[in-house]
N, C-alpha and C positions, 0 to 999 in steps of 0.2 A: 382773250388769249389768241383767238383766231385773227383778230385785227392786228395784234402785235406781230404774229408770224407773217401775215401778209405784208405788213409794212417793211419788215426786214428781208422779205424775199426778193427785193429789187437790188441789183448790184450797186447802182448809184446811191441808193439810200443806205445800204450797208456801209459804203465808203464814208458817207457823211457821219454815220454813227461812230465809226472808228475815229474820225477826226475830232468829233465832239467828246469822245471818251478821254482825249488828251487834255482838253480845256474848252471852255465856252468860246464860240466864234461867231462872227457876223456873217450875213449872207454873202457879202463880197469876199471875205476870206475863204469861205467854203467853196464858192464858185471858182475862185482862182486855184484852189488846191485840187479840185476835182476835174477841172476843165469844162465844167458846165456853164451855161449862160445863167445869169442871175434869175430870170423868170423861172427857168427849170428848177434851179436850186430852191427857190421859194416854194414851188409846188411840192417838191419832195419834203421840205421841212413841214409843210402843212399836213401832209400825210402822216409824218412821224408824230406831229403834235396831236392829231386826232387819235392816234393809238396810245397817247400818253407817254411817249418816249422822250419827247423834248419839251422844254418850257422856254417861252420867249420873254426876254427882258427888254422893254423899250427904254432906251437910255438916250433921251433927247432925240436927235435925228437918227440915231443908230438903233438897230434891233439886234440883240445878241441872243444866241440860242445856246442852251445848256442841256446836257443829256441827263435823264432821270434814271437812276439805278433800280428803283423798286420794280418797274415792269420787267426789267431784264432778270431780276432775281426770281420773280414769279415764273418767267419762262424757263429759267435754269432749273427750278424745282420740278416743273412739269417734264422737262427733258430728262432730268435725273430719274424721275419715276418711270419714264419709258425705258430708260436704259436698264433699270433694275428689273422691270418686267421682262425685257428681252433676255437678260441673263438668267432669270428664273426659269424661263422656258426654252433655254438653248438646246435642251435635249430633243425638243420637237423639230427644231431646225436641223439638228444632226440626223434625225430619222429621215427627213426629206433628202438630205445630201446623200445618205447611204442608199436610199431608194433610187435616186437618179443614177448613181454609179452602178447599182445592180441592173437597172434597165439597160444601160449602155453595154454592160458586160454580157447580159443574156442575149441582147440583140445580135451580137457577133456569132452566137451559137445557133440561133433560130433560123436555120437555112433549109429546114425540111420538116415534114410532119413527124410527130412523135419524138421531136428532138430532146425533150426533157423526160421521156418515159423512164421510170426506174429511179428518178431523183427521190431521195429520202431525207426526211427531217425528223428530229426528235426534240420534243419540248418537255421539260420537267419543272415542276413547281411543288412547293410545300404550302398547303392551305390550312388556315386556322379553324378547321371544322372537321367533324367526323365524316367518314366516307358516305354515309347515307344522306347527309346534308348536301355534300358536294354533288352527289348523284342527282338530287332533285334540281340543282341548278343547271343540269344538262338536259333533263327530260321534261321539265314543266315549262311551257311556253312563256309565261310571264317572267319567270326567273331567268330563263335563257335569254330573253330579250334584254334583260338588265345589263348584260355584259358582252353578248356575242356579236359585237361589231365595233369598229373604231368609234371614238366619241364624236367624230364629225359626221357620222352616218346616222340615218333614221331608219330603223327596222320597220318594215311593213308586213312581214310574214316570217315566222321562224318556228320550227318544231323538229324534234327528234322523237319519234314514237318508239318507245322502248320494247319492241317486239320484232322478231325476224320478219322482214317484209314491210315493216313500218316505214312511213315517209320520213325523209330528212330534207328539210327545206330551209334555206336562208335567202331572204329577199330584202334589199334595203335601197334607200335613195341617198345619193351624195348631196352635198350642199348646193349643187347646181341643178338638182332635180333629176339627174340621170339614174335610171333603175338598173340594179344588178341582181341577178337571180342565180341561185345554185339549188339543184335538187338531186336527190338520190334515194337510197334505200338503206335500212338498218339490216345488218346481217347477224349480229350477236348482241344480246342484251341480258346480262347476268347482274341483277341488282345486288349490291351497289358497287360492283368492282370491275365490270368489264363491259365495254360498249364498242362495237365495231360497226362502222357505217361508211358509205361513200357519198360524195357530193360532186356533181358535175357542174362546173361553172359554165353558164350559157351566155353566148353573145346576143346582140340585139335581135338577130334573126332566129334565135332558139337553138343554134348549133353549139356543140360542145367545144369549149376552148381547152379545157383539160378536166380530168377527174382526179379528185383527191380521195385516197383510201385511208380512212382514219381508224386507229386502234387505240382506244383509251383505257387505261388501267388506273384504278384507285386503290391505294393500299393504306391501311391504318398505320399511323406513326405516332410517337409521343407528342409531336407538335400538332397533330391533327390528321392530315391526309397527304400522302405523297401522290402526286399526279404525274403520269407519264402519257404523253400523246405522241404516237408514231404516225407519220404521214408519208405515204408513197404516191408519186404522181404517175398517172397513165393517161392515154388518149390525148396527148399534147398536140394542139394545133400551132401553126407558126405564129398566129396572132395572139398567143397566150403570154407573150413576153411580159407585159406589165403585171399580169397576175402572178406569174412565177417569181418575178423579181420582188414582189411584195409579200411573199409568204412568210419569210423569216421575221420581218418587222411586224407584219400584221398579226400573226399568231402570238408573238411575244407581247404585243400591246393588249390583245383581248384577254389573254391569260392573266396579265397584270390587272386588267379590269375585273376579272373574276375574283382575284384575291382581294382587291379593294372593296368590291361589293359585299363579299362575305364578311370582311372585317368590319365594315360600317354597320352591317345588319346586326352583328354580334354586339357592337357598342350601344346600339339604340334599344336592344331588347332589355326588358326589366329584369 
């Protein structure tokens, strides 16, 4: 398949393929129609033949080339599969587009320190598990690690110690190996319904980019648990633009991860 794609990647060869799609032609005809010299045309035909795209028919002193449809149909199927995959994951492209727009918008506001202080967000979800189960997904490191980062990230340290003064830490690597760390303290931990903590996002030098103040409530519901997460921003540095811009999409994604993780766990339990 790579050989077919490479053969079709040349403009001159693509024009030859278009001409042969109409009918078989000789080297001389192809050279005249493309404006190439015959030796050049012959070399292009040889490349197409090696890729299985054309067949040569010796007819006495003439050599006539015909296009083969089977390799093109195989390429069509591969391309169709790619298109279906792109369409199936179009929401991820949309997230990137919204994130870029958010960065541009936030950049216009970030002209001073603490420019986003007081910014508030609220996230709500209904989860298919009892509050005590959901609680454990927040305070047990192995369970927390299973959902508490976008899927493209690798968590290297995460914990929320469910006691006043306990550590709150999230550290992960992106696909390029860059490290991101957030750390803070737990203020309230009332199992299994209320968890309050803060997390300061640190830059490469260890300085605070911004602090997120989180208030999590879990309420029993007929469907399982209603989750509400309130987030307020403080200590905002000018350089925090990409972090602030990604809060809405990032937390929406990881909370969806939490729902999916709990749902899958329920399905595999005997």
